[in-house]
Every structure is written in C-alpha cells, then in structure tokens.
N, CA and C atoms as a LAMMPS dump frame, in Angstrom:
ITEM: TIMESTEP
0
ITEM: NUMBER OF ATOMS
651
ITEM: BOX BOUNDS ff ff ff
-5.0000000000000000e+02 5.0000000000000000e+02
-5.0000000000000000e+02 5.0000000000000000e+02
-5.0000000000000000e+02 5.0000000000000000e+02
ITEM: ATOMS id mol type element x y z
1 1 1 N 146.803 410.264 -79.219
2 1 2 C 147.686 410.059 -78.004
3 1 3 C 149.075 409.914 -78.631
4 2 1 N 150.038 410.207 -77.798
5 2 2 C 151.467 410.07 -78.128
6 2 3 C 152.385 409.696 -76.991
7 3 1 N 153.173 408.767 -77.138
8 3 2 C 154.109 408.366 -75.954
9 3 3 C 155.627 408.246 -76.578
10 4 1 N 156.438 409.1 -76.08
11 4 2 C 157.822 409.088 -76.743
12 4 3 C 158.817 409.616 -75.839
13 5 1 N 160.009 409.225 -76.044
14 5 2 C 161.241 409.564 -75.296
15 5 3 C 161.857 410.861 -75.848
16 6 1 N 162.156 411.809 -74.918
17 6 2 C 162.673 413.093 -75.385
18 6 3 C 164.031 413.271 -74.681
19 7 1 N 165.058 413.533 -75.42
20 7 2 C 166.361 413.741 -74.873
21 7 3 C 166.96 415.204 -75.15
22 8 1 N 167.27 415.926 -74.118
23 8 2 C 167.662 417.33 -74.26
24 8 3 C 169.223 417.282 -74.778
25 9 1 N 169.671 418.441 -75.133
26 9 2 C 171.067 418.614 -75.587
27 9 3 C 172.101 418.139 -74.418
28 10 1 N 171.657 418.334 -73.124
29 10 2 C 172.551 417.94 -72.105
30 10 3 C 172.481 416.514 -71.662
31 11 1 N 171.695 415.728 -72.389
32 11 2 C 171.489 414.392 -72.163
33 11 3 C 170.395 413.968 -71.219
34 12 1 N 169.704 415 -70.664
35 12 2 C 168.529 414.731 -69.772
36 12 3 C 167.469 414.134 -70.523
37 13 1 N 166.882 413.075 -70.027
38 13 2 C 165.762 412.39 -70.711
39 13 3 C 164.456 412.447 -69.951
40 14 1 N 163.368 412.62 -70.668
41 14 2 C 162.03 412.511 -70.086
42 14 3 C 161.186 411.777 -71.064
43 15 1 N 160.129 411.189 -70.568
44 15 2 C 159.114 410.517 -71.48
45 15 3 C 157.814 411.38 -71.501
46 16 1 N 157.436 411.773 -72.728
47 16 2 C 156.226 412.599 -72.883
48 16 3 C 155.064 411.632 -73.084
49 17 1 N 154.02 411.906 -72.329
50 17 2 C 152.723 411.275 -72.585
51 17 3 C 151.75 412.387 -72.837
52 18 1 N 151.256 412.352 -74.072
53 18 2 C 150.471 413.433 -74.551
54 18 3 C 149.126 412.967 -75.242
55 19 1 N 148.093 413.745 -74.934
56 19 2 C 146.751 413.521 -75.507
57 19 3 C 146.342 414.839 -76.129
58 20 1 N 145.794 414.672 -77.446
59 20 2 C 145.475 415.871 -78.229
60 20 3 C 143.922 415.949 -78.4
61 21 1 N 143.473 417.239 -78.508
62 21 2 C 142.076 417.44 -78.886
63 21 3 C 141.714 416.787 -80.135
64 22 1 N 140.454 416.371 -80.206
65 22 2 C 139.973 415.83 -81.48
66 22 3 C 138.537 415.981 -81.637
67 23 1 N 137.948 415.611 -82.715
68 23 2 C 136.557 415.659 -82.906
69 23 3 C 135.881 417.064 -82.757
70 24 1 N 134.839 417.188 -82.242
71 24 2 C 134.035 418.41 -82.167
72 24 3 C 134.76 419.467 -81.384
73 25 1 N 135.594 418.996 -80.372
74 25 2 C 136.292 419.927 -79.577
75 25 3 C 137.488 420.713 -80.434
76 26 1 N 138.119 419.857 -81.203
77 26 2 C 139.208 420.364 -82.107
78 26 3 C 138.514 421.319 -83.05
79 27 1 N 137.337 420.974 -83.582
80 27 2 C 136.705 421.824 -84.562
81 27 3 C 136.278 423.233 -83.979
82 28 1 N 135.899 423.225 -82.719
83 28 2 C 135.616 424.496 -82.103
84 28 3 C 136.876 425.343 -82.023
85 29 1 N 138.022 424.842 -81.613
86 29 2 C 139.203 425.572 -81.647
87 29 3 C 139.612 426.088 -82.981
88 30 1 N 139.397 425.189 -83.949
89 30 2 C 139.871 425.58 -85.382
90 30 3 C 139.071 426.703 -85.772
91 31 1 N 137.676 426.708 -85.519
92 31 2 C 136.765 427.794 -86.003
93 31 3 C 137.174 429.149 -85.26
94 32 1 N 137.44 428.988 -84.019
95 32 2 C 137.865 430.171 -83.076
96 32 3 C 139.127 430.723 -83.678
97 33 1 N 140.029 429.821 -84.13
98 33 2 C 141.361 430.415 -84.723
99 33 3 C 141.083 431.134 -85.955
100 34 1 N 140.149 430.783 -86.808
101 34 2 C 139.912 431.447 -88.057
102 34 3 C 139.257 432.773 -87.687
103 35 1 N 138.385 432.79 -86.682
104 35 2 C 137.65 433.934 -86.317
105 35 3 C 138.486 435.038 -85.672
106 36 1 N 139.636 434.724 -85.181
107 36 2 C 140.551 435.607 -84.539
108 36 3 C 141.613 436.222 -85.524
109 37 1 N 141.81 437.532 -85.612
110 37 2 C 142.719 438.166 -86.421
111 37 3 C 144.108 437.706 -86.029
112 38 1 N 145.024 437.552 -87.04
113 38 2 C 146.332 436.885 -86.865
114 38 3 C 147.089 437.5 -85.725
115 39 1 N 147.118 438.872 -85.567
116 39 2 C 147.832 439.421 -84.619
117 39 3 C 147.35 439.203 -83.172
118 40 1 N 146.203 438.678 -83.032
119 40 2 C 145.569 438.412 -81.663
120 40 3 C 145.699 436.92 -81.362
121 41 1 N 146.243 436.181 -82.261
122 41 2 C 146.379 434.722 -82.019
123 41 3 C 147.269 434.26 -80.909
124 42 1 N 148.36 434.993 -80.585
125 42 2 C 149.16 434.545 -79.392
126 42 3 C 148.275 434.651 -78.078
127 43 1 N 147.5 435.71 -78.06
128 43 2 C 146.647 435.791 -76.868
129 43 3 C 145.53 434.682 -76.832
130 44 1 N 144.97 434.384 -77.991
131 44 2 C 144.069 433.358 -78.076
132 44 3 C 144.517 431.929 -77.655
133 45 1 N 145.801 431.728 -78.016
134 45 2 C 146.538 430.544 -77.552
135 45 3 C 146.472 430.317 -76.052
136 46 1 N 146.795 431.401 -75.342
137 46 2 C 146.854 431.397 -73.987
138 46 3 C 145.389 431.179 -73.283
139 47 1 N 144.432 431.807 -74.029
140 47 2 C 143.045 431.672 -73.486
141 47 3 C 142.537 430.182 -73.722
142 48 1 N 142.998 429.574 -74.772
143 48 2 C 142.679 428.149 -74.995
144 48 3 C 143.206 427.254 -73.959
145 49 1 N 144.526 427.575 -73.598
146 49 2 C 145.194 426.853 -72.517
147 49 3 C 144.468 426.928 -71.18
148 50 1 N 143.901 428.143 -70.849
149 50 2 C 143.115 428.235 -69.609
150 50 3 C 141.903 427.393 -69.725
151 51 1 N 141.155 427.384 -70.711
152 51 2 C 139.967 426.592 -70.935
153 51 3 C 140.358 425.046 -70.88
154 52 1 N 141.417 424.618 -71.391
155 52 2 C 141.797 423.195 -71.415
156 52 3 C 142.263 422.831 -69.954
157 53 1 N 142.836 423.787 -69.196
158 53 2 C 143.246 423.4 -67.853
159 53 3 C 141.865 423.168 -67.002
160 54 1 N 140.968 424.064 -67.189
161 54 2 C 139.691 423.787 -66.552
162 54 3 C 138.944 422.478 -66.89
163 55 1 N 138.994 422.262 -68.254
164 55 2 C 138.376 420.97 -68.692
165 55 3 C 139.077 419.811 -68.071
166 56 1 N 140.346 419.755 -67.985
167 56 2 C 140.976 418.594 -67.374
168 56 3 C 140.802 418.531 -65.952
169 57 1 N 140.724 419.67 -65.278
170 57 2 C 140.433 419.657 -63.762
171 57 3 C 139.058 419.029 -63.508
172 58 1 N 138.089 419.276 -64.46
173 58 2 C 136.717 418.795 -64.34
174 58 3 C 136.637 417.245 -64.411
175 59 1 N 137.582 416.69 -65.246
176 59 2 C 137.577 415.234 -65.425
177 59 3 C 138.517 414.497 -64.606
178 60 1 N 139.546 415.166 -64.073
179 60 2 C 140.667 414.32 -63.347
180 60 3 C 140.117 413.633 -62.15
181 61 1 N 139.308 414.339 -61.361
182 61 2 C 138.807 413.606 -60.211
183 61 3 C 137.957 412.384 -60.48
184 62 1 N 137.218 412.486 -61.549
185 62 2 C 136.397 411.328 -61.91
186 62 3 C 137.263 410.29 -62.458
187 63 1 N 138.227 410.477 -63.206
188 63 2 C 139.234 409.552 -63.585
189 63 3 C 139.968 408.757 -62.401
190 64 1 N 140.434 409.644 -61.526
191 64 2 C 141.002 409.075 -60.364
192 64 3 C 140.119 408.059 -59.58
193 65 1 N 138.835 408.472 -59.32
194 65 2 C 137.864 407.678 -58.664
195 65 3 C 137.65 406.343 -59.384
196 66 1 N 137.559 406.35 -60.704
197 66 2 C 137.267 405.204 -61.511
198 66 3 C 138.441 404.243 -61.447
199 67 1 N 139.737 404.753 -61.484
200 67 2 C 140.874 403.882 -61.388
201 67 3 C 141.048 403.388 -59.992
202 68 1 N 140.652 404.088 -58.93
203 68 2 C 140.883 403.513 -57.557
204 68 3 C 139.751 402.396 -57.358
205 69 1 N 138.527 402.57 -57.981
206 69 2 C 137.576 401.612 -57.849
207 69 3 C 137.978 400.304 -58.572
208 70 1 N 138.589 400.409 -59.685
209 70 2 C 138.973 399.287 -60.432
210 70 3 C 140.105 398.439 -59.879
211 71 1 N 140.855 399.178 -59.06
212 71 2 C 142.075 398.571 -58.444
213 71 3 C 141.722 397.776 -57.078
214 72 1 N 141.907 396.51 -57.013
215 72 2 C 141.806 395.73 -55.818
216 72 3 C 140.428 396.121 -55.069
217 73 1 N 140.522 396.472 -53.8
218 73 2 C 139.301 396.695 -53.033
219 73 3 C 138.911 398.126 -53.011
220 74 1 N 139.434 398.996 -53.918
221 74 2 C 139.043 400.386 -53.988
222 74 3 C 139.75 401.297 -52.971
223 75 1 N 140.726 400.715 -52.231
224 75 2 C 141.418 401.516 -51.231
225 75 3 C 142.671 402.098 -51.776
226 76 1 N 142.942 401.881 -53.169
227 76 2 C 144.226 402.51 -53.651
228 76 3 C 144.137 404.024 -53.528
229 77 1 N 145.414 404.555 -53.251
230 77 2 C 145.536 405.923 -53.034
231 77 3 C 146.011 406.712 -54.187
232 78 1 N 145.694 406.076 -55.404
233 78 2 C 146.26 406.615 -56.696
234 78 3 C 145.784 408.082 -56.837
235 79 1 N 146.724 408.952 -57.184
236 79 2 C 146.484 410.341 -57.558
237 79 3 C 146.991 410.634 -58.983
238 80 1 N 146.209 411.164 -59.814
239 80 2 C 146.613 411.391 -61.21
240 80 3 C 147.545 412.597 -61.248
241 81 1 N 148.541 412.585 -62.097
242 81 2 C 149.323 413.729 -62.283
243 81 3 C 148.502 414.805 -62.898
244 82 1 N 149.012 416.053 -62.789
245 82 2 C 148.298 417.204 -63.487
246 82 3 C 149.015 417.492 -64.783
247 83 1 N 148.465 417.291 -65.882
248 83 2 C 149.233 417.571 -67.196
249 83 3 C 149.101 419.074 -67.43
250 84 1 N 150.12 419.43 -68.302
251 84 2 C 150.052 420.807 -68.728
252 84 3 C 149.443 420.957 -70.14
253 85 1 N 148.6 421.963 -70.31
254 85 2 C 147.992 422.301 -71.674
255 85 3 C 149.2 422.809 -72.526
256 86 1 N 149.2 422.374 -73.759
257 86 2 C 150.309 422.795 -74.607
258 86 3 C 149.756 422.837 -76.07
259 87 1 N 150.589 423.391 -76.912
260 87 2 C 150.233 423.22 -78.409
261 87 3 C 151.6 423.14 -79.136
262 88 1 N 151.589 422.702 -80.316
263 88 2 C 152.716 422.653 -81.11
264 88 3 C 152.435 422.984 -82.583
265 89 1 N 153.445 423.024 -83.481
266 89 2 C 153.225 423.436 -84.821
267 89 3 C 152.106 422.672 -85.562
268 90 1 N 151.435 423.244 -86.529
269 90 2 C 150.368 422.562 -87.265
270 90 3 C 150.952 421.35 -87.953
271 91 1 N 150.125 420.338 -88.132
272 91 2 C 150.572 419.226 -88.933
273 91 3 C 150.807 419.693 -90.471
274 92 1 N 151.733 418.891 -90.977
275 92 2 C 152.212 419.427 -92.292
276 92 3 C 151.001 419.399 -93.265
277 93 1 N 150.179 418.417 -93.242
278 93 2 C 148.998 418.375 -94.205
279 93 3 C 147.751 418.573 -93.44
280 94 1 N 147.715 419.181 -92.225
281 94 2 C 146.572 419.365 -91.465
282 94 3 C 145.709 420.68 -91.721
283 95 1 N 145.006 421.014 -90.671
284 95 2 C 144.106 422.138 -90.954
285 95 3 C 144.786 423.521 -90.831
286 96 1 N 146.005 423.539 -90.444
287 96 2 C 146.731 424.737 -90.487
288 96 3 C 146.818 425.552 -89.176
289 97 1 N 146.305 424.901 -88.147
290 97 2 C 146.318 425.543 -86.821
291 97 3 C 147.112 424.686 -85.93
292 98 1 N 147.698 425.248 -84.852
293 98 2 C 148.462 424.516 -83.861
294 98 3 C 147.653 423.309 -83.292
295 99 1 N 148.352 422.326 -82.912
296 99 2 C 147.702 421.081 -82.34
297 99 3 C 147.655 421.337 -80.757
298 100 1 N 146.406 421.251 -80.19
299 100 2 C 146.287 421.557 -78.812
300 100 3 C 146.018 420.294 -78.061
301 101 1 N 146.542 420.191 -76.881
302 101 2 C 146.308 419.058 -75.981
303 101 3 C 146.968 419.243 -74.608
304 102 1 N 147.214 418.141 -73.879
305 102 2 C 147.758 418.1 -72.593
306 102 3 C 148.955 417.083 -72.631
307 103 1 N 149.912 417.395 -71.718
308 103 2 C 150.974 416.315 -71.676
309 103 3 C 151.578 416.266 -70.226
310 104 1 N 152.106 415.117 -69.942
311 104 2 C 152.89 414.839 -68.725
312 104 3 C 154.215 414.445 -69.031
313 105 1 N 155.225 414.965 -68.457
314 105 2 C 156.613 414.7 -68.703
315 105 3 C 157.084 413.881 -67.533
316 106 1 N 157.352 412.556 -67.823
317 106 2 C 157.822 411.674 -66.779
318 106 3 C 159.353 411.682 -66.665
319 107 1 N 160.039 411.974 -65.525
320 107 2 C 161.446 411.977 -65.418
321 107 3 C 161.954 410.551 -65.608
322 108 1 N 163.166 410.439 -66.169
323 108 2 C 163.792 409.142 -66.415
324 108 3 C 165.03 408.963 -65.606
325 109 1 N 165.212 407.954 -64.784
326 109 2 C 166.362 407.644 -64.108
327 109 3 C 166.891 406.289 -64.513
328 110 1 N 167.96 405.823 -63.912
329 110 2 C 168.558 404.533 -64.308
330 110 3 C 167.586 403.372 -64.106
331 111 1 N 166.658 403.451 -63.083
332 111 2 C 165.766 402.399 -62.782
333 111 3 C 164.401 402.451 -63.394
334 112 1 N 164.195 403.53 -64.263
335 112 2 C 162.886 403.826 -64.844
336 112 3 C 162.571 402.794 -65.9
337 113 1 N 161.391 402.177 -65.846
338 113 2 C 160.91 401.283 -66.848
339 113 3 C 159.867 402.029 -67.755
340 114 1 N 159.567 401.526 -68.94
341 114 2 C 158.559 402.108 -69.756
342 114 3 C 157.247 402.059 -69.117
343 115 1 N 156.846 401.091 -68.308
344 115 2 C 155.609 400.977 -67.682
345 115 3 C 155.474 402.105 -66.608
346 116 1 N 156.658 402.649 -66.086
347 116 2 C 156.583 403.668 -65.086
348 116 3 C 156.122 404.995 -65.696
349 117 1 N 156.188 405.12 -66.972
350 117 2 C 155.869 406.334 -67.727
351 117 3 C 154.444 406.289 -68.272
352 118 1 N 153.707 405.35 -67.874
353 118 2 C 152.312 405.228 -68.405
354 118 3 C 151.297 405.438 -67.3
355 119 1 N 150.751 406.698 -67.337
356 119 2 C 149.807 407.058 -66.336
357 119 3 C 148.347 406.769 -66.886
358 120 1 N 147.613 405.889 -66.293
359 120 2 C 146.318 405.53 -66.829
360 120 3 C 145.355 406.607 -66.845
361 121 1 N 145.323 407.594 -66.01
362 121 2 C 144.335 408.628 -66.012
363 121 3 C 144.548 409.564 -67.28
364 122 1 N 145.87 409.838 -67.507
365 122 2 C 146.189 410.555 -68.8
366 122 3 C 145.731 409.869 -70.029
367 123 1 N 145.949 408.587 -70.159
368 123 2 C 145.333 407.829 -71.348
369 123 3 C 143.82 407.93 -71.319
370 124 1 N 143.205 407.554 -70.166
371 124 2 C 141.741 407.511 -70.154
372 124 3 C 141.1 408.811 -70.418
373 125 1 N 141.848 409.971 -70.208
374 125 2 C 141.335 411.246 -70.46
375 125 3 C 140.944 411.35 -71.872
376 126 1 N 141.654 410.789 -72.881
377 126 2 C 141.368 410.857 -74.27
378 126 3 C 139.969 410.367 -74.573
379 127 1 N 139.578 409.292 -73.855
380 127 2 C 138.148 408.717 -74.067
381 127 3 C 137.081 409.651 -73.532
382 128 1 N 137.426 410.17 -72.338
383 128 2 C 136.488 410.997 -71.54
384 128 3 C 136.233 412.377 -72.315
385 129 1 N 137.383 412.969 -72.739
386 129 2 C 137.244 414.194 -73.276
387 129 3 C 136.737 414.197 -74.74
388 130 1 N 137.045 413.019 -75.374
389 130 2 C 136.494 412.866 -76.785
390 130 3 C 135.078 412.489 -76.753
391 131 1 N 134.514 412.071 -75.651
392 131 2 C 133.076 411.681 -75.642
393 131 3 C 132.713 410.476 -76.393
394 132 1 N 133.66 409.525 -76.467
395 132 2 C 133.326 408.332 -77.331
396 132 3 C 132.36 407.359 -76.713
397 133 1 N 132.521 407.369 -75.299
398 133 2 C 131.584 406.321 -74.679
399 133 3 C 130.255 406.889 -74.192
400 134 1 N 130.251 408.252 -73.896
401 134 2 C 129.003 408.86 -73.369
402 134 3 C 128.781 408.615 -71.904
403 135 1 N 129.77 407.809 -71.331
404 135 2 C 129.705 407.616 -69.846
405 135 3 C 130.057 408.799 -69
406 136 1 N 130.541 409.825 -69.572
407 136 2 C 130.944 410.983 -68.814
408 136 3 C 130.18 412.27 -69.189
409 137 1 N 128.997 412.086 -69.792
410 137 2 C 128.249 413.26 -70.266
411 137 3 C 127.658 413.985 -69.069
412 138 1 N 127.758 413.473 -67.892
413 138 2 C 127.246 414.07 -66.694
414 138 3 C 128.222 415.284 -66.281
415 139 1 N 129.422 415.311 -66.983
416 139 2 C 130.446 416.412 -66.643
417 139 3 C 130.105 417.424 -67.678
418 140 1 N 129.621 418.665 -67.179
419 140 2 C 129.142 419.691 -68.077
420 140 3 C 130.247 420.01 -69.151
421 141 1 N 131.492 420.16 -68.735
422 141 2 C 132.555 420.731 -69.594
423 141 3 C 132.872 419.744 -70.808
424 142 1 N 132.424 418.447 -70.57
425 142 2 C 132.696 417.428 -71.593
426 142 3 C 131.704 417.492 -72.722
427 143 1 N 130.469 417.894 -72.393
428 143 2 C 129.4 418.042 -73.442
429 143 3 C 129.78 419.094 -74.45
430 144 1 N 129.356 419.089 -75.6
431 144 2 C 129.704 420.123 -76.662
432 144 3 C 129.309 421.524 -76.187
433 145 1 N 128.02 421.633 -75.656
434 145 2 C 127.57 422.953 -75.221
435 145 3 C 128.406 423.442 -74.022
436 146 1 N 128.699 422.495 -73.097
437 146 2 C 129.468 422.894 -72.005
438 146 3 C 130.88 423.373 -72.347
439 147 1 N 131.569 422.621 -73.248
440 147 2 C 132.816 423.089 -73.687
441 147 3 C 132.771 424.358 -74.412
442 148 1 N 131.816 424.543 -75.247
443 148 2 C 131.604 425.856 -75.89
444 148 3 C 131.552 427.046 -74.886
445 149 1 N 130.594 426.771 -73.806
446 149 2 C 130.588 427.755 -72.767
447 149 3 C 131.823 428.049 -72.106
448 150 1 N 132.611 427.015 -71.804
449 150 2 C 133.89 427.103 -71.139
450 150 3 C 134.86 427.96 -71.991
451 151 1 N 134.982 427.773 -73.243
452 151 2 C 135.722 428.504 -74.099
453 151 3 C 135.348 430.005 -74.155
454 152 1 N 134.095 430.273 -74.16
455 152 2 C 133.546 431.611 -74.245
456 152 3 C 133.915 432.322 -72.929
457 153 1 N 133.982 431.576 -71.838
458 153 2 C 134.251 432.298 -70.581
459 153 3 C 135.741 432.7 -70.671
460 154 1 N 136.566 432.16 -71.384
461 154 2 C 137.99 432.615 -71.524
462 154 3 C 138.184 433.554 -72.664
463 155 1 N 136.947 433.94 -73.366
464 155 2 C 137.175 434.94 -74.432
465 155 3 C 137.439 434.262 -75.776
466 156 1 N 137.317 432.993 -75.765
467 156 2 C 137.544 432.32 -77.168
468 156 3 C 136.196 432.529 -77.948
469 157 1 N 136.388 433.05 -79.228
470 157 2 C 135.18 433.285 -80.051
471 157 3 C 134.536 432.103 -80.626
472 158 1 N 133.567 431.56 -80
473 158 2 C 132.873 430.297 -80.453
474 158 3 C 131.529 430.744 -81.012
475 159 1 N 131.262 430.27 -82.229
476 159 2 C 129.901 430.471 -82.93
477 159 3 C 129.357 429.095 -83.263
478 160 1 N 128.17 428.756 -82.878
479 160 2 C 127.57 427.461 -83.182
480 160 3 C 126.421 427.732 -84.268
481 161 1 N 126.24 426.765 -85.112
482 161 2 C 125.124 426.782 -86.124
483 161 3 C 123.792 426.517 -85.463
484 162 1 N 122.805 427.387 -85.873
485 162 2 C 121.477 427.398 -85.163
486 162 3 C 120.823 426.036 -85.67
487 163 1 N 121.207 425.552 -86.774
488 163 2 C 120.469 424.37 -87.254
489 163 3 C 121.084 423 -86.818
490 164 1 N 122.423 422.871 -87.047
491 164 2 C 123.07 421.554 -86.737
492 164 3 C 123.876 421.597 -85.427
493 165 1 N 124.13 422.772 -84.894
494 165 2 C 124.929 422.76 -83.617
495 165 3 C 126.394 422.743 -83.88
496 166 1 N 126.873 422.602 -85.122
497 166 2 C 128.245 422.557 -85.327
498 166 3 C 129.016 423.851 -85.043
499 167 1 N 130.365 423.883 -84.712
500 167 2 C 130.998 425.135 -84.614
501 167 3 C 131.234 425.692 -86.102
502 168 1 N 131.18 426.94 -86.254
503 168 2 C 131.263 427.53 -87.604
504 168 3 C 132.132 428.758 -87.564
505 169 1 N 132.641 429.202 -88.728
506 169 2 C 133.369 430.36 -88.827
507 169 3 C 132.969 431.061 -90.218
508 170 1 N 133.039 432.51 -90.199
509 170 2 C 132.708 433.14 -91.533
510 170 3 C 134.121 433.627 -92.164
511 171 1 N 135.254 433.071 -91.627
512 171 2 C 136.481 433.551 -92.159
513 171 3 C 137.362 432.342 -92.699
514 172 1 N 136.693 431.325 -93.246
515 172 2 C 137.379 430.264 -93.756
516 172 3 C 138.116 430.717 -95.001
517 173 1 N 139.492 430.434 -95.25
518 173 2 C 140.176 430.948 -96.449
519 173 3 C 139.472 430.546 -97.758
520 174 1 N 138.745 429.589 -97.788
521 174 2 C 138.192 429.127 -99.094
522 174 3 C 136.827 429.831 -99.238
523 175 1 N 136.061 429.941 -98.157
524 175 2 C 134.737 430.508 -98.234
525 175 3 C 134.622 431.837 -97.349
526 176 1 N 135.379 432.872 -97.601
527 176 2 C 135.234 434.03 -96.735
528 176 3 C 133.849 434.629 -96.795
529 177 1 N 133.39 435.019 -95.639
530 177 2 C 132.09 435.695 -95.608
531 177 3 C 130.873 434.696 -95.607
532 178 1 N 131.189 433.408 -95.711
533 178 2 C 130.05 432.423 -95.592
534 178 3 C 130.297 431.586 -94.402
535 179 1 N 129.244 431.383 -93.589
536 179 2 C 129.381 430.513 -92.447
537 179 3 C 129.536 429.156 -92.736
538 180 1 N 130.665 428.565 -92.407
539 180 2 C 130.988 427.172 -92.728
540 180 3 C 131.746 426.575 -91.452
541 181 1 N 131.736 425.25 -91.574
542 181 2 C 132.463 424.519 -90.513
543 181 3 C 133.394 423.482 -91.046
544 182 1 N 134.296 422.963 -90.202
545 182 2 C 135.301 421.925 -90.683
546 182 3 C 134.705 420.593 -90.977
547 183 1 N 133.543 420.322 -90.503
548 183 2 C 132.936 419.041 -90.741
549 183 3 C 131.849 419.175 -91.921
550 184 1 N 131.551 417.967 -92.467
551 184 2 C 130.489 417.923 -93.567
552 184 3 C 130.968 418.478 -94.858
553 185 1 N 130.103 418.98 -95.656
554 185 2 C 130.464 419.312 -97.068
555 185 3 C 130.701 420.774 -97.201
556 186 1 N 131.765 421.251 -96.796
557 186 2 C 132.269 422.623 -96.849
558 186 3 C 131.193 423.497 -96.303
559 187 1 N 130.794 424.588 -96.998
560 187 2 C 129.961 425.612 -96.424
561 187 3 C 128.436 425.154 -96.244
562 188 1 N 128.146 423.969 -96.584
563 188 2 C 126.74 423.511 -96.566
564 188 3 C 126.374 422.773 -95.175
565 189 1 N 125.275 423.045 -94.719
566 189 2 C 124.81 422.473 -93.468
567 189 3 C 124.046 421.22 -93.707
568 190 1 N 124.529 420.089 -92.981
569 190 2 C 123.968 418.831 -93.228
570 190 3 C 122.405 418.911 -92.815
571 191 1 N 122.084 419.618 -91.685
572 191 2 C 120.797 419.625 -91.157
573 191 3 C 119.804 420.442 -92.207
574 192 1 N 120.402 421.406 -92.841
575 192 2 C 119.542 422.176 -93.905
576 192 3 C 119.244 421.243 -95.093
577 193 1 N 120.168 420.367 -95.369
578 193 2 C 119.994 419.421 -96.495
579 193 3 C 118.946 418.443 -96.24
580 194 1 N 118.869 417.901 -94.993
581 194 2 C 117.896 416.91 -94.653
582 194 3 C 116.5 417.498 -94.539
583 195 1 N 116.45 418.86 -94.329
584 195 2 C 115.137 419.516 -94.154
585 195 3 C 114.574 420.009 -95.47
586 196 1 N 115.364 419.894 -96.562
587 196 2 C 114.942 420.427 -97.794
588 196 3 C 113.895 419.622 -98.472
589 197 1 N 113.012 420.275 -99.178
590 197 2 C 111.887 419.471 -99.833
591 197 3 C 112.446 418.451 -100.941
592 198 1 N 111.75 417.383 -101.161
593 198 2 C 112.181 416.402 -101.982
594 198 3 C 111.988 416.927 -103.468
595 199 1 N 112.829 416.55 -104.434
596 199 2 C 112.62 417.099 -105.858
597 199 3 C 111.454 416.437 -106.349
598 200 1 N 110.748 417.143 -107.315
599 200 2 C 109.722 416.528 -108.109
600 200 3 C 110.154 415.968 -109.447
601 201 1 N 109.601 414.832 -109.852
602 201 2 C 109.874 414.32 -111.183
603 201 3 C 111.383 414.117 -111.39
604 202 1 N 112.141 413.818 -110.41
605 202 2 C 113.476 413.447 -110.569
606 202 3 C 114.432 414.658 -110.655
607 203 1 N 113.932 415.896 -110.678
608 203 2 C 114.863 417.083 -110.891
609 203 3 C 115.272 417.53 -109.498
610 204 1 N 116.609 417.761 -109.483
611 204 2 C 117.287 418.064 -108.268
612 204 3 C 117.402 419.681 -108.228
613 205 1 N 117.222 420.289 -107.1
614 205 2 C 117.354 421.657 -106.931
615 205 3 C 118.557 422.002 -105.981
616 206 1 N 118.963 423.186 -105.988
617 206 2 C 120.082 423.604 -105.097
618 206 3 C 119.768 423.312 -103.665
619 207 1 N 118.527 423.353 -103.24
620 207 2 C 118.124 423.173 -101.803
621 207 3 C 118.385 421.742 -101.346
622 208 1 N 118.446 420.818 -102.326
623 208 2 C 118.595 419.4 -101.99
624 208 3 C 120.032 419.183 -101.46
625 209 1 N 120.993 420.07 -101.73
626 209 2 C 122.412 419.863 -101.373
627 209 3 C 122.752 420.756 -100.15
628 210 1 N 121.715 421.245 -99.512
629 210 2 C 121.933 422.057 -98.316
630 210 3 C 122.013 423.488 -98.508
631 211 1 N 122.336 424.222 -97.503
632 211 2 C 122.444 425.594 -97.436
633 211 3 C 123.511 426.103 -96.4
634 212 1 N 124.04 427.207 -96.56
635 212 2 C 125.104 427.608 -95.566
636 212 3 C 124.6 427.562 -94.21
637 213 1 N 125.498 427.383 -93.331
638 213 2 C 125.116 427.375 -91.871
639 213 3 C 124.603 428.679 -91.397
640 214 1 N 123.854 428.746 -90.321
641 214 2 C 123.251 429.926 -89.758
642 214 3 C 123.732 430.061 -88.355
643 215 1 N 124.461 431.218 -87.968
644 215 2 C 124.822 431.392 -86.532
645 215 3 C 123.757 431.621 -85.618
646 216 1 N 123.901 431.059 -84.443
647 216 2 C 122.93 431.254 -83.442
648 216 3 C 122.884 432.681 -83.004
649 217 1 N 121.747 433.256 -82.783
650 217 2 C 121.596 434.6 -82.284
651 217 3 C 121.95 434.777 -80.804
C-alpha cells in the first residue's frame, strides 16, 4: 500500500492512495510478462488493466457491505470510490516488470485533512485481493484459479504447473526453455521434490532436489 501527496507543476495537489498486486497474483502477471514478446507488452499491459478492473468490481460491493455493517446500526450509506488500474516503472532491484495495482486520487482543498484521504475500502482491498485471511474465498476472482481464469479471458497468457499449481514461464531470462516460476527454488518444483523417493544409505540423488515444473495440458 502507498499513501502520498502529489503536487503538479501548476501547484494542484492530490493525495494518492494505492494498493499493489502481491503474492500469487503478482507472480501470475510476472510469468505472463515473460511469456509475452517484448513488442506485444504494451497491449498486454492494457489487458491486465481490464482484468484488474473486473477483479476490483467483484470485491468492491463486498467491501462496501462489510464497512456499512461495521458502522453504527448498519444504515450507513457509504459507497466506495472506484479506483483506476495502473502500473508504474519496475522497482530498481525488483523482478523487472511494471508494478500493477489500483489507486484513488483524492482532491485536496484548503479544508482537506489527511483523514479525508483515507478510504477504508481501498485499504481493505489489499487484504481481500491478497487472500491473507481466507474470508473472501467465496469470491471466485479472488481465488488463484479464478484470477487465472479472469486473466485468460482478457488474453493474458497464464500457465500453471500441473504439480504445484504455481504460475510458470518457459522464457525466464536465466532458464530459457525450462518451465520455472518466481517462487521456490528457481526452475525446481517444490511438489516434485516432496514426491521424490528417499535416498538409500545416505546418498542424495538429483530427484531429491525436485524437478522442473510441468505445464498443465
């Protein structure tokens, strides 16, 4: 999450409230970025935006209802703002792809306070979309399979491992031609490692350290 004041050259000020993708969802976009030829990535960026808009639409009404329920007698008429999907330059020492997320720009006037620029649904969306609590797994687009399907509907190339279910790519700069994911030990699949036979007499074999991921058919 990020909360900061932005001042334009003409002196106009807004407060940005931003939430970024993380965890498995960020990994899916990262793998799709590698799977997409460089000249096609501007189009991929727009397709990811479309999927993110649909994801937030799916969770926003749930967040609104939760906040209304928590406030006084539940009669609050709170309506969450609609954030815009956006991306910005890759982190200096990050994965090398743009950072994707959502943001709300709150206008600033003479009477605006910092609290006026804090929308609870925008903050709460980070917990919902990240799947930290598991309380929102009934929303299909929040679950890993649901989000993967949502991205595919927008033409985002998502490939999942048949063994561990992680997003994978065969075009990683370090392991070209080998199916690998951003999580775990490089090109090795954690599920394959756990299924490998135990070594005999203390000798370790290559299979003990896993095997490359296998794309789902």
